[in-house]
Each structure stands twice: as C-alpha cells, then as structure tokens.
mmCIF file of the N, C-alpha and C atoms, coordinates in Angstrom:
data_MODEL
# 
_entry.id   MODEL 
# 
loop_
_atom_site.group_PDB 
_atom_site.id 
_atom_site.type_symbol 
_atom_site.label_atom_id 
_atom_site.label_alt_id 
_atom_site.label_comp_id 
_atom_site.label_asym_id 
_atom_site.label_entity_id 
_atom_site.label_seq_id 
_atom_site.pdbx_PDB_ins_code 
_atom_site.Cartn_x 
_atom_site.Cartn_y 
_atom_site.Cartn_z 
_atom_site.occupancy 
_atom_site.B_iso_or_equiv 
_atom_site.pdbx_formal_charge 
_atom_site.auth_seq_id 
_atom_site.auth_comp_id 
_atom_site.auth_asym_id 
_atom_site.auth_atom_id 
_atom_site.pdbx_PDB_model_num 
ATOM 1   N N  . MET A 1 1  ? -35.983 -9.110  -25.346 1.00 0.00 ? 1  MET A N  1 
ATOM 2   C CA . MET A 1 1  ? -35.966 -9.840  -26.593 1.00 0.00 ? 1  MET A CA 1 
ATOM 3   C C  . MET A 1 1  ? -37.323 -10.288 -27.183 1.00 0.00 ? 1  MET A C  1 
ATOM 4   N N  . ASN A 1 2  ? -37.187 -9.997  -28.502 1.00 0.00 ? 2  ASN A N  1 
ATOM 5   C CA . ASN A 1 2  ? -38.490 -10.285 -29.298 1.00 0.00 ? 2  ASN A CA 1 
ATOM 6   C C  . ASN A 1 2  ? -38.859 -11.701 -29.472 1.00 0.00 ? 2  ASN A C  1 
ATOM 7   N N  . LYS A 1 3  ? -39.928 -12.031 -29.008 1.00 0.00 ? 3  LYS A N  1 
ATOM 8   C CA . LYS A 1 3  ? -40.377 -13.515 -29.257 1.00 0.00 ? 3  LYS A CA 1 
ATOM 9   C C  . LYS A 1 3  ? -41.067 -13.766 -30.414 1.00 0.00 ? 3  LYS A C  1 
ATOM 10  N N  . ILE A 1 4  ? -40.813 -14.740 -31.299 1.00 0.00 ? 4  ILE A N  1 
ATOM 11  C CA . ILE A 1 4  ? -41.668 -15.012 -32.527 1.00 0.00 ? 4  ILE A CA 1 
ATOM 12  C C  . ILE A 1 4  ? -41.904 -16.504 -32.256 1.00 0.00 ? 4  ILE A C  1 
ATOM 13  N N  . GLU A 1 5  ? -43.079 -16.846 -32.557 1.00 0.00 ? 5  GLU A N  1 
ATOM 14  C CA . GLU A 1 5  ? -43.650 -18.354 -32.504 1.00 0.00 ? 5  GLU A CA 1 
ATOM 15  C C  . GLU A 1 5  ? -43.679 -18.552 -34.013 1.00 0.00 ? 5  GLU A C  1 
ATOM 16  N N  . PHE A 1 6  ? -43.171 -19.607 -34.514 1.00 0.00 ? 6  PHE A N  1 
ATOM 17  C CA . PHE A 1 6  ? -43.161 -20.225 -35.966 1.00 0.00 ? 6  PHE A CA 1 
ATOM 18  C C  . PHE A 1 6  ? -43.721 -21.750 -35.908 1.00 0.00 ? 6  PHE A C  1 
ATOM 19  N N  . ALA A 1 7  ? -44.689 -21.736 -36.643 1.00 0.00 ? 7  ALA A N  1 
ATOM 20  C CA . ALA A 1 7  ? -45.426 -23.324 -36.810 1.00 0.00 ? 7  ALA A CA 1 
ATOM 21  C C  . ALA A 1 7  ? -44.813 -23.844 -38.132 1.00 0.00 ? 7  ALA A C  1 
ATOM 22  N N  . VAL A 1 8  ? -44.062 -24.882 -38.118 1.00 0.00 ? 8  VAL A N  1 
ATOM 23  C CA . VAL A 1 8  ? -43.619 -25.595 -39.147 1.00 0.00 ? 8  VAL A CA 1 
ATOM 24  C C  . VAL A 1 8  ? -44.880 -26.383 -39.833 1.00 0.00 ? 8  VAL A C  1 
ATOM 25  N N  . ARG A 1 9  ? -44.590 -26.419 -41.259 1.00 0.00 ? 9  ARG A N  1 
ATOM 26  C CA . ARG A 1 9  ? -45.684 -27.025 -42.047 1.00 0.00 ? 9  ARG A CA 1 
ATOM 27  C C  . ARG A 1 9  ? -45.429 -28.507 -42.212 1.00 0.00 ? 9  ARG A C  1 
ATOM 28  N N  . GLU A 1 10 ? -44.180 -28.966 -42.233 1.00 0.00 ? 10 GLU A N  1 
ATOM 29  C CA . GLU A 1 10 ? -43.692 -30.187 -42.297 1.00 0.00 ? 10 GLU A CA 1 
ATOM 30  C C  . GLU A 1 10 ? -43.000 -30.709 -40.954 1.00 0.00 ? 10 GLU A C  1 
ATOM 31  N N  . ASP A 1 11 ? -42.221 -31.596 -41.005 1.00 0.00 ? 11 ASP A N  1 
ATOM 32  C CA . ASP A 1 11 ? -41.502 -32.066 -39.852 1.00 0.00 ? 11 ASP A CA 1 
ATOM 33  C C  . ASP A 1 11 ? -40.160 -31.138 -39.523 1.00 0.00 ? 11 ASP A C  1 
ATOM 34  N N  . PHE A 1 12 ? -39.749 -30.458 -40.396 1.00 0.00 ? 12 PHE A N  1 
ATOM 35  C CA . PHE A 1 12 ? -38.605 -29.353 -40.039 1.00 0.00 ? 12 PHE A CA 1 
ATOM 36  C C  . PHE A 1 12 ? -38.711 -28.237 -41.035 1.00 0.00 ? 12 PHE A C  1 
ATOM 37  N N  . VAL A 1 13 ? -37.873 -27.329 -40.699 1.00 0.00 ? 13 VAL A N  1 
ATOM 38  C CA . VAL A 1 13 ? -37.520 -26.264 -41.689 1.00 0.00 ? 13 VAL A CA 1 
ATOM 39  C C  . VAL A 1 13 ? -36.137 -25.970 -41.703 1.00 0.00 ? 13 VAL A C  1 
ATOM 40  N N  . GLU A 1 14 ? -35.545 -25.626 -42.704 1.00 0.00 ? 14 GLU A N  1 
ATOM 41  C CA . GLU A 1 14 ? -33.965 -25.615 -42.734 1.00 0.00 ? 14 GLU A CA 1 
ATOM 42  C C  . GLU A 1 14 ? -33.533 -24.013 -42.176 1.00 0.00 ? 14 GLU A C  1 
ATOM 43  N N  . LEU A 1 15 ? -32.702 -23.938 -41.322 1.00 0.00 ? 15 LEU A N  1 
ATOM 44  C CA . LEU A 1 15 ? -32.408 -22.892 -40.640 1.00 0.00 ? 15 LEU A CA 1 
ATOM 45  C C  . LEU A 1 15 ? -32.353 -21.570 -41.526 1.00 0.00 ? 15 LEU A C  1 
ATOM 46  N N  . CYS A 1 16 ? -31.563 -21.519 -42.701 1.00 0.00 ? 16 CYS A N  1 
ATOM 47  C CA . CYS A 1 16 ? -31.546 -20.396 -43.567 1.00 0.00 ? 16 CYS A CA 1 
ATOM 48  C C  . CYS A 1 16 ? -32.885 -20.037 -44.037 1.00 0.00 ? 16 CYS A C  1 
ATOM 49  N N  . GLN A 1 17 ? -33.655 -20.838 -44.190 1.00 0.00 ? 17 GLN A N  1 
ATOM 50  C CA . GLN A 1 17 ? -35.097 -20.625 -44.714 1.00 0.00 ? 17 GLN A CA 1 
ATOM 51  C C  . GLN A 1 17 ? -35.889 -20.072 -43.570 1.00 0.00 ? 17 GLN A C  1 
ATOM 52  N N  . LEU A 1 18 ? -35.846 -20.497 -42.490 1.00 0.00 ? 18 LEU A N  1 
ATOM 53  C CA . LEU A 1 18 ? -36.421 -20.102 -41.302 1.00 0.00 ? 18 LEU A CA 1 
ATOM 54  C C  . LEU A 1 18 ? -36.114 -18.534 -40.943 1.00 0.00 ? 18 LEU A C  1 
ATOM 55  N N  . LEU A 1 19 ? -34.841 -18.222 -40.972 1.00 0.00 ? 19 LEU A N  1 
ATOM 56  C CA . LEU A 1 19 ? -34.436 -16.747 -40.933 1.00 0.00 ? 19 LEU A CA 1 
ATOM 57  C C  . LEU A 1 19 ? -35.090 -15.829 -42.022 1.00 0.00 ? 19 LEU A C  1 
ATOM 58  N N  . LYS A 1 20 ? -35.275 -16.405 -43.224 1.00 0.00 ? 20 LYS A N  1 
ATOM 59  C CA . LYS A 1 20 ? -35.817 -15.773 -44.196 1.00 0.00 ? 20 LYS A CA 1 
ATOM 60  C C  . LYS A 1 20 ? -37.513 -15.532 -43.951 1.00 0.00 ? 20 LYS A C  1 
ATOM 61  N N  . LEU A 1 21 ? -38.081 -16.739 -43.538 1.00 0.00 ? 21 LEU A N  1 
ATOM 62  C CA . LEU A 1 21 ? -39.400 -16.639 -43.390 1.00 0.00 ? 21 LEU A CA 1 
ATOM 63  C C  . LEU A 1 21 ? -39.926 -15.995 -42.169 1.00 0.00 ? 21 LEU A C  1 
ATOM 64  N N  . THR A 1 22 ? -39.152 -15.718 -41.260 1.00 0.00 ? 22 THR A N  1 
ATOM 65  C CA . THR A 1 22 ? -39.324 -14.893 -40.061 1.00 0.00 ? 22 THR A CA 1 
ATOM 66  C C  . THR A 1 22 ? -39.039 -13.371 -40.274 1.00 0.00 ? 22 THR A C  1 
ATOM 67  N N  . GLY A 1 23 ? -38.253 -13.188 -41.449 1.00 0.00 ? 23 GLY A N  1 
ATOM 68  C CA . GLY A 1 23 ? -38.118 -11.684 -41.621 1.00 0.00 ? 23 GLY A CA 1 
ATOM 69  C C  . GLY A 1 23 ? -36.723 -11.083 -40.972 1.00 0.00 ? 23 GLY A C  1 
ATOM 70  N N  . LEU A 1 24 ? -35.991 -12.226 -40.456 1.00 0.00 ? 24 LEU A N  1 
ATOM 71  C CA . LEU A 1 24 ? -34.602 -11.781 -39.987 1.00 0.00 ? 24 LEU A CA 1 
ATOM 72  C C  . LEU A 1 24 ? -33.640 -11.742 -40.897 1.00 0.00 ? 24 LEU A C  1 
ATOM 73  N N  . ALA A 1 25 ? -33.748 -12.293 -41.988 1.00 0.00 ? 25 ALA A N  1 
ATOM 74  C CA . ALA A 1 25 ? -32.882 -12.206 -43.303 1.00 0.00 ? 25 ALA A CA 1 
ATOM 75  C C  . ALA A 1 25 ? -33.898 -11.910 -44.602 1.00 0.00 ? 25 ALA A C  1 
ATOM 76  N N  . ASN A 1 26 ? -33.247 -11.104 -45.465 1.00 0.00 ? 26 ASN A N  1 
ATOM 77  C CA . ASN A 1 26 ? -34.014 -10.721 -46.612 1.00 0.00 ? 26 ASN A CA 1 
ATOM 78  C C  . ASN A 1 26 ? -34.131 -11.851 -47.589 1.00 0.00 ? 26 ASN A C  1 
ATOM 79  N N  . SER A 1 27 ? -33.271 -12.726 -47.490 1.00 0.00 ? 27 SER A N  1 
ATOM 80  C CA . SER A 1 27 ? -33.045 -13.889 -48.398 1.00 0.00 ? 27 SER A CA 1 
ATOM 81  C C  . SER A 1 27 ? -32.522 -15.140 -47.684 1.00 0.00 ? 27 SER A C  1 
ATOM 82  N N  . GLY A 1 28 ? -32.750 -16.178 -48.562 1.00 0.00 ? 28 GLY A N  1 
ATOM 83  C CA . GLY A 1 28 ? -31.941 -17.385 -47.938 1.00 0.00 ? 28 GLY A CA 1 
ATOM 84  C C  . GLY A 1 28 ? -30.630 -17.281 -47.947 1.00 0.00 ? 28 GLY A C  1 
ATOM 85  N N  . GLY A 1 29 ? -30.005 -16.577 -48.987 1.00 0.00 ? 29 GLY A N  1 
ATOM 86  C CA . GLY A 1 29 ? -28.575 -16.414 -49.106 1.00 0.00 ? 29 GLY A CA 1 
ATOM 87  C C  . GLY A 1 29 ? -27.990 -15.627 -47.895 1.00 0.00 ? 29 GLY A C  1 
ATOM 88  N N  . GLN A 1 30 ? -28.789 -14.559 -47.451 1.00 0.00 ? 30 GLN A N  1 
ATOM 89  C CA . GLN A 1 30 ? -28.427 -13.569 -46.343 1.00 0.00 ? 30 GLN A CA 1 
ATOM 90  C C  . GLN A 1 30 ? -28.399 -14.603 -45.078 1.00 0.00 ? 30 GLN A C  1 
ATOM 91  N N  . GLY A 1 31 ? -29.477 -15.324 -45.058 1.00 0.00 ? 31 GLY A N  1 
ATOM 92  C CA . GLY A 1 31 ? -29.538 -16.221 -43.789 1.00 0.00 ? 31 GLY A CA 1 
ATOM 93  C C  . GLY A 1 31 ? -28.353 -17.146 -43.728 1.00 0.00 ? 31 GLY A C  1 
ATOM 94  N N  . GLN A 1 32 ? -27.769 -17.737 -44.926 1.00 0.00 ? 32 GLN A N  1 
ATOM 95  C CA . GLN A 1 32 ? -26.591 -18.522 -44.867 1.00 0.00 ? 32 GLN A CA 1 
ATOM 96  C C  . GLN A 1 32 ? -25.621 -17.803 -44.344 1.00 0.00 ? 32 GLN A C  1 
ATOM 97  N N  . LEU A 1 33 ? -25.385 -16.339 -44.692 1.00 0.00 ? 33 LEU A N  1 
ATOM 98  C CA . LEU A 1 33 ? -24.239 -15.695 -44.407 1.00 0.00 ? 33 LEU A CA 1 
ATOM 99  C C  . LEU A 1 33 ? -24.240 -15.345 -42.808 1.00 0.00 ? 33 LEU A C  1 
ATOM 100 N N  . MET A 1 34 ? -25.498 -15.083 -42.352 1.00 0.00 ? 34 MET A N  1 
ATOM 101 C CA . MET A 1 34 ? -25.685 -14.943 -41.025 1.00 0.00 ? 34 MET A CA 1 
ATOM 102 C C  . MET A 1 34 ? -25.339 -16.076 -40.073 1.00 0.00 ? 34 MET A C  1 
ATOM 103 N N  . VAL A 1 35 ? -25.622 -17.370 -40.577 1.00 0.00 ? 35 VAL A N  1 
ATOM 104 C CA . VAL A 1 35 ? -25.133 -18.522 -39.981 1.00 0.00 ? 35 VAL A CA 1 
ATOM 105 C C  . VAL A 1 35 ? -23.605 -18.739 -39.960 1.00 0.00 ? 35 VAL A C  1 
ATOM 106 N N  . ALA A 1 36 ? -23.019 -18.423 -41.296 1.00 0.00 ? 36 ALA A N  1 
ATOM 107 C CA . ALA A 1 36 ? -21.699 -18.609 -41.432 1.00 0.00 ? 36 ALA A CA 1 
ATOM 108 C C  . ALA A 1 36 ? -20.932 -17.614 -40.624 1.00 0.00 ? 36 ALA A C  1 
ATOM 109 N N  . ASP A 1 37 ? -21.398 -16.204 -40.295 1.00 0.00 ? 37 ASP A N  1 
ATOM 110 C CA . ASP A 1 37 ? -20.711 -15.523 -39.468 1.00 0.00 ? 37 ASP A CA 1 
ATOM 111 C C  . ASP A 1 37 ? -20.912 -15.453 -37.846 1.00 0.00 ? 37 ASP A C  1 
ATOM 112 N N  . GLY A 1 38 ? -21.659 -16.785 -37.571 1.00 0.00 ? 38 GLY A N  1 
ATOM 113 C CA . GLY A 1 38 ? -21.842 -17.064 -36.076 1.00 0.00 ? 38 GLY A CA 1 
ATOM 114 C C  . GLY A 1 38 ? -23.015 -16.334 -35.543 1.00 0.00 ? 38 GLY A C  1 
ATOM 115 N N  . MET A 1 39 ? -23.878 -15.701 -36.259 1.00 0.00 ? 39 MET A N  1 
ATOM 116 C CA . MET A 1 39 ? -24.814 -14.897 -35.597 1.00 0.00 ? 39 MET A CA 1 
ATOM 117 C C  . MET A 1 39 ? -25.986 -15.569 -35.220 1.00 0.00 ? 39 MET A C  1 
ATOM 118 N N  . VAL A 1 40 ? -26.053 -16.931 -35.284 1.00 0.00 ? 40 VAL A N  1 
ATOM 119 C CA . VAL A 1 40 ? -27.433 -17.737 -34.914 1.00 0.00 ? 40 VAL A CA 1 
ATOM 120 C C  . VAL A 1 40 ? -27.149 -18.738 -33.910 1.00 0.00 ? 40 VAL A C  1 
ATOM 121 N N  . ARG A 1 41 ? -27.995 -18.825 -32.964 1.00 0.00 ? 41 ARG A N  1 
ATOM 122 C CA . ARG A 1 41 ? -27.779 -20.011 -32.040 1.00 0.00 ? 41 ARG A CA 1 
ATOM 123 C C  . ARG A 1 41 ? -29.131 -20.801 -31.951 1.00 0.00 ? 41 ARG A C  1 
ATOM 124 N N  . VAL A 1 42 ? -28.945 -22.139 -31.839 1.00 0.00 ? 42 VAL A N  1 
ATOM 125 C CA . VAL A 1 42 ? -30.017 -23.008 -31.768 1.00 0.00 ? 42 VAL A CA 1 
ATOM 126 C C  . VAL A 1 42 ? -29.928 -23.628 -30.437 1.00 0.00 ? 42 VAL A C  1 
ATOM 127 N N  . ASP A 1 43 ? -30.948 -23.457 -29.530 1.00 0.00 ? 43 ASP A N  1 
ATOM 128 C CA . ASP A 1 43 ? -30.836 -24.208 -28.189 1.00 0.00 ? 43 ASP A CA 1 
ATOM 129 C C  . ASP A 1 43 ? -29.840 -23.845 -27.408 1.00 0.00 ? 43 ASP A C  1 
ATOM 130 N N  . GLY A 1 44 ? -29.437 -22.466 -27.604 1.00 0.00 ? 44 GLY A N  1 
ATOM 131 C CA . GLY A 1 44 ? -28.285 -21.990 -26.807 1.00 0.00 ? 44 GLY A CA 1 
ATOM 132 C C  . GLY A 1 44 ? -26.761 -21.966 -27.394 1.00 0.00 ? 44 GLY A C  1 
ATOM 133 N N  . LYS A 1 45 ? -26.808 -22.996 -28.420 1.00 0.00 ? 45 LYS A N  1 
ATOM 134 C CA . LYS A 1 45 ? -25.381 -23.208 -28.901 1.00 0.00 ? 45 LYS A CA 1 
ATOM 135 C C  . LYS A 1 45 ? -25.235 -22.565 -30.290 1.00 0.00 ? 45 LYS A C  1 
ATOM 136 N N  . ARG A 1 46 ? -24.121 -21.993 -30.583 1.00 0.00 ? 46 ARG A N  1 
ATOM 137 C CA . ARG A 1 46 ? -23.997 -21.435 -31.912 1.00 0.00 ? 46 ARG A CA 1 
ATOM 138 C C  . ARG A 1 46 ? -24.085 -22.506 -33.016 1.00 0.00 ? 46 ARG A C  1 
ATOM 139 N N  . GLU A 1 47 ? -24.826 -22.297 -34.202 1.00 0.00 ? 47 GLU A N  1 
ATOM 140 C CA . GLU A 1 47 ? -25.115 -23.319 -35.274 1.00 0.00 ? 47 GLU A CA 1 
ATOM 141 C C  . GLU A 1 47 ? -24.218 -22.963 -36.358 1.00 0.00 ? 47 GLU A C  1 
ATOM 142 N N  . GLN A 1 48 ? -23.475 -23.935 -36.931 1.00 0.00 ? 48 GLN A N  1 
ATOM 143 C CA . GLN A 1 48 ? -22.739 -23.505 -38.179 1.00 0.00 ? 48 GLN A CA 1 
ATOM 144 C C  . GLN A 1 48 ? -23.181 -24.209 -39.467 1.00 0.00 ? 48 GLN A C  1 
ATOM 145 N N  . ARG A 1 49 ? -24.251 -25.190 -39.204 1.00 0.00 ? 49 ARG A N  1 
ATOM 146 C CA . ARG A 1 49 ? -24.905 -25.580 -40.297 1.00 0.00 ? 49 ARG A CA 1 
ATOM 147 C C  . ARG A 1 49 ? -25.966 -24.765 -41.073 1.00 0.00 ? 49 ARG A C  1 
ATOM 148 N N  . LYS A 1 50 ? -25.785 -24.350 -42.019 1.00 0.00 ? 50 LYS A N  1 
ATOM 149 C CA . LYS A 1 50 ? -26.679 -23.427 -42.823 1.00 0.00 ? 50 LYS A CA 1 
ATOM 150 C C  . LYS A 1 50 ? -28.025 -24.034 -43.066 1.00 0.00 ? 50 LYS A C  1 
ATOM 151 N N  . ARG A 1 51 ? -28.040 -25.458 -43.294 1.00 0.00 ? 51 ARG A N  1 
ATOM 152 C CA . ARG A 1 51 ? -29.287 -26.122 -43.598 1.00 0.00 ? 51 ARG A CA 1 
ATOM 153 C C  . ARG A 1 51 ? -29.679 -26.816 -42.571 1.00 0.00 ? 51 ARG A C  1 
ATOM 154 N N  . ALA A 1 52 ? -29.346 -26.688 -41.106 1.00 0.00 ? 52 ALA A N  1 
ATOM 155 C CA . ALA A 1 52 ? -29.722 -27.521 -40.170 1.00 0.00 ? 52 ALA A CA 1 
ATOM 156 C C  . ALA A 1 52 ? -31.033 -27.676 -40.141 1.00 0.00 ? 52 ALA A C  1 
ATOM 157 N N  . LYS A 1 53 ? -31.573 -28.903 -39.812 1.00 0.00 ? 53 LYS A N  1 
ATOM 158 C CA . LYS A 1 53 ? -33.083 -29.095 -39.732 1.00 0.00 ? 53 LYS A CA 1 
ATOM 159 C C  . LYS A 1 53 ? -33.573 -28.609 -38.186 1.00 0.00 ? 53 LYS A C  1 
ATOM 160 N N  . ILE A 1 54 ? -34.439 -27.655 -38.399 1.00 0.00 ? 54 ILE A N  1 
ATOM 161 C CA . ILE A 1 54 ? -34.949 -26.978 -37.184 1.00 0.00 ? 54 ILE A CA 1 
ATOM 162 C C  . ILE A 1 54 ? -36.387 -27.670 -36.965 1.00 0.00 ? 54 ILE A C  1 
ATOM 163 N N  . ARG A 1 55 ? -36.628 -28.368 -35.825 1.00 0.00 ? 55 ARG A N  1 
ATOM 164 C CA . ARG A 1 55 ? -37.741 -29.093 -35.614 1.00 0.00 ? 55 ARG A CA 1 
ATOM 165 C C  . ARG A 1 55 ? -38.625 -28.429 -34.369 1.00 0.00 ? 55 ARG A C  1 
ATOM 166 N N  . PRO A 1 56 ? -40.077 -28.870 -34.310 1.00 0.00 ? 56 PRO A N  1 
ATOM 167 C CA . PRO A 1 56 ? -40.779 -28.425 -33.206 1.00 0.00 ? 56 PRO A CA 1 
ATOM 168 C C  . PRO A 1 56 ? -40.140 -28.655 -31.750 1.00 0.00 ? 56 PRO A C  1 
ATOM 169 N N  . GLY A 1 57 ? -40.138 -27.515 -30.947 1.00 0.00 ? 57 GLY A N  1 
ATOM 170 C CA . GLY A 1 57 ? -39.673 -27.636 -29.685 1.00 0.00 ? 57 GLY A CA 1 
ATOM 171 C C  . GLY A 1 57 ? -38.248 -26.943 -29.561 1.00 0.00 ? 57 GLY A C  1 
ATOM 172 N N  . GLN A 1 58 ? -37.487 -26.710 -30.673 1.00 0.00 ? 58 GLN A N  1 
ATOM 173 C CA . GLN A 1 58 ? -36.424 -25.998 -30.725 1.00 0.00 ? 58 GLN A CA 1 
ATOM 174 C C  . GLN A 1 58 ? -36.608 -24.399 -30.696 1.00 0.00 ? 58 GLN A C  1 
ATOM 175 N N  . VAL A 1 59 ? -35.534 -23.793 -30.197 1.00 0.00 ? 59 VAL A N  1 
ATOM 176 C CA . VAL A 1 59 ? -35.360 -22.300 -29.959 1.00 0.00 ? 59 VAL A CA 1 
ATOM 177 C C  . VAL A 1 59 ? -34.377 -21.740 -30.781 1.00 0.00 ? 59 VAL A C  1 
ATOM 178 N N  . VAL A 1 60 ? -34.508 -20.901 -31.683 1.00 0.00 ? 60 VAL A N  1 
ATOM 179 C CA . VAL A 1 60 ? -33.481 -20.119 -32.456 1.00 0.00 ? 60 VAL A CA 1 
ATOM 180 C C  . VAL A 1 60 ? -33.484 -18.845 -32.105 1.00 0.00 ? 60 VAL A C  1 
ATOM 181 N N  . GLU A 1 61 ? -32.041 -18.414 -31.654 1.00 0.00 ? 61 GLU A N  1 
ATOM 182 C CA . GLU A 1 61 ? -31.984 -16.943 -31.381 1.00 0.00 ? 61 GLU A CA 1 
ATOM 183 C C  . GLU A 1 61 ? -31.077 -16.222 -32.465 1.00 0.00 ? 61 GLU A C  1 
ATOM 184 N N  . CYS A 1 62 ? -31.415 -14.986 -32.750 1.00 0.00 ? 62 CYS A N  1 
ATOM 185 C CA . CYS A 1 62 ? -30.538 -14.245 -33.746 1.00 0.00 ? 62 CYS A CA 1 
ATOM 186 C C  . CYS A 1 62 ? -30.874 -12.763 -33.414 1.00 0.00 ? 62 CYS A C  1 
ATOM 187 N N  . PHE A 1 63 ? -29.894 -11.956 -33.399 1.00 0.00 ? 63 PHE A N  1 
ATOM 188 C CA . PHE A 1 63 ? -30.230 -10.333 -33.042 1.00 0.00 ? 63 PHE A CA 1 
ATOM 189 C C  . PHE A 1 63 ? -30.803 -10.496 -31.697 1.00 0.00 ? 63 PHE A C  1 
ATOM 190 N N  . ASP A 1 64 ? -31.825 -9.717  -31.680 1.00 0.00 ? 64 ASP A N  1 
ATOM 191 C CA . ASP A 1 64 ? -32.656 -9.583  -30.505 1.00 0.00 ? 64 ASP A CA 1 
ATOM 192 C C  . ASP A 1 64 ? -33.952 -10.344 -30.666 1.00 0.00 ? 64 ASP A C  1 
ATOM 193 N N  . ALA A 1 65 ? -34.078 -11.434 -31.431 1.00 0.00 ? 65 ALA A N  1 
ATOM 194 C CA . ALA A 1 65 ? -35.162 -12.213 -31.623 1.00 0.00 ? 65 ALA A CA 1 
ATOM 195 C C  . ALA A 1 65 ? -35.056 -13.604 -31.046 1.00 0.00 ? 65 ALA A C  1 
ATOM 196 N N  . ARG A 1 66 ? -36.029 -14.221 -30.448 1.00 0.00 ? 66 ARG A N  1 
ATOM 197 C CA . ARG A 1 66 ? -36.042 -15.614 -30.122 1.00 0.00 ? 66 ARG A CA 1 
ATOM 198 C C  . ARG A 1 66 ? -37.096 -16.195 -30.647 1.00 0.00 ? 66 ARG A C  1 
ATOM 199 N N  . ILE A 1 67 ? -36.857 -17.191 -31.645 1.00 0.00 ? 67 ILE A N  1 
ATOM 200 C CA . ILE A 1 67 ? -37.825 -17.937 -32.492 1.00 0.00 ? 67 ILE A CA 1 
ATOM 201 C C  . ILE A 1 67 ? -38.106 -19.357 -31.834 1.00 0.00 ? 67 ILE A C  1 
ATOM 202 N N  . VAL A 1 68 ? -39.516 -19.275 -31.408 1.00 0.00 ? 68 VAL A N  1 
ATOM 203 C CA . VAL A 1 68 ? -39.784 -20.630 -30.662 1.00 0.00 ? 68 VAL A CA 1 
ATOM 204 C C  . VAL A 1 68 ? -40.571 -21.421 -31.758 1.00 0.00 ? 68 VAL A C  1 
ATOM 205 N N  . ILE A 1 69 ? -39.940 -22.821 -32.132 1.00 0.00 ? 69 ILE A N  1 
ATOM 206 C CA . ILE A 1 69 ? -40.669 -23.497 -33.087 1.00 0.00 ? 69 ILE A CA 1 
ATOM 207 C C  . ILE A 1 69 ? -41.633 -24.414 -32.737 1.00 0.00 ? 69 ILE A C  1 
ATOM 208 N N  . THR A 1 70 ? -42.834 -24.414 -33.289 1.00 0.00 ? 70 THR A N  1 
ATOM 209 C CA . THR A 1 70 ? -44.011 -25.195 -33.044 1.00 0.00 ? 70 THR A CA 1 
ATOM 210 C C  . THR A 1 70 ? -44.359 -26.054 -34.028 1.00 0.00 ? 70 THR A C  1 
ATOM 211 N N  . GLY A 1 71 ? -45.274 -27.116 -33.609 1.00 0.00 ? 71 GLY A N  1 
ATOM 212 C CA . GLY A 1 71 ? -45.743 -28.125 -34.691 1.00 0.00 ? 71 GLY A CA 1 
ATOM 213 C C  . GLY A 1 71 ? -46.622 -27.508 -35.850 1.00 0.00 ? 71 GLY A C  1 
ATOM 214 N N  . PRO A 1 72 ? -47.016 -28.312 -36.734 1.00 0.00 ? 72 PRO A N  1 
ATOM 215 C CA . PRO A 1 72 ? -48.047 -27.856 -37.753 1.00 0.00 ? 72 PRO A CA 1 
ATOM 216 C C  . PRO A 1 72 ? -49.265 -27.463 -37.199 1.00 0.00 ? 72 PRO A C  1 
ATOM 217 N N  . GLU A 1 73 ? -49.982 -26.425 -37.667 1.00 0.00 ? 73 GLU A N  1 
ATOM 218 C CA . GLU A 1 73 ? -51.389 -25.958 -37.157 1.00 0.00 ? 73 GLU A CA 1 
ATOM 219 C C  . GLU A 1 73 ? -52.310 -27.191 -37.398 1.00 0.00 ? 73 GLU A C  1 
ATOM 220 N N  . PRO A 1 74 ? -53.157 -27.677 -36.446 1.00 0.00 ? 74 PRO A N  1 
ATOM 221 C CA . PRO A 1 74 ? -54.128 -28.603 -36.628 1.00 0.00 ? 74 PRO A CA 1 
ATOM 222 C C  . PRO A 1 74 ? -55.121 -28.132 -37.638 1.00 0.00 ? 74 PRO A C  1 
ATOM 223 N N  . LEU A 1 75 ? -55.641 -29.067 -38.473 1.00 0.00 ? 75 LEU A N  1 
ATOM 224 C CA . LEU A 1 75 ? -56.551 -28.730 -39.596 1.00 0.00 ? 75 LEU A CA 1 
ATOM 225 C C  . LEU A 1 75 ? -57.832 -28.577 -39.101 1.00 0.00 ? 75 LEU A C  1 
# 
C-alpha cells in the first residue's frame, strides 16, 4: 500500500478535496463520486459523507493508497 502524508493547513480538510489534493481524484467532483461509490475508508470504516471533515490523526484509504493526516507545518 502506498503511504501518503498530508499536512492540513487549517483544522481540517474536506474529504472530497483531500482526494483531489493528493492526486487520487482529478477533481473535487470525481472525489465526491468516489465517496458515493463506497471507495473511501476513514479510520477503517467506509465513509459516505463527501464533505466529511478530516482532521490530523485520521487515516484515509482509497485504492492502494493510505493517507495519514498530520497537523499544520510549524512556521
């Protein structure tokens, strides 16, 4: 499984945008379709909310990728 580390800039990132920003989806709309089709898991459970707020410490899995969410980079 391919591991991706993603540092959020704010308190959270919306799931469909996370898929777009990590390159797993070509657009936010495609990310929404992937969630609707049951292709995305958050912390091991299938996520149905397209705009779920993903926060540091959570793990998102889609296809062969595992996205580990970290906090904002220190200044």
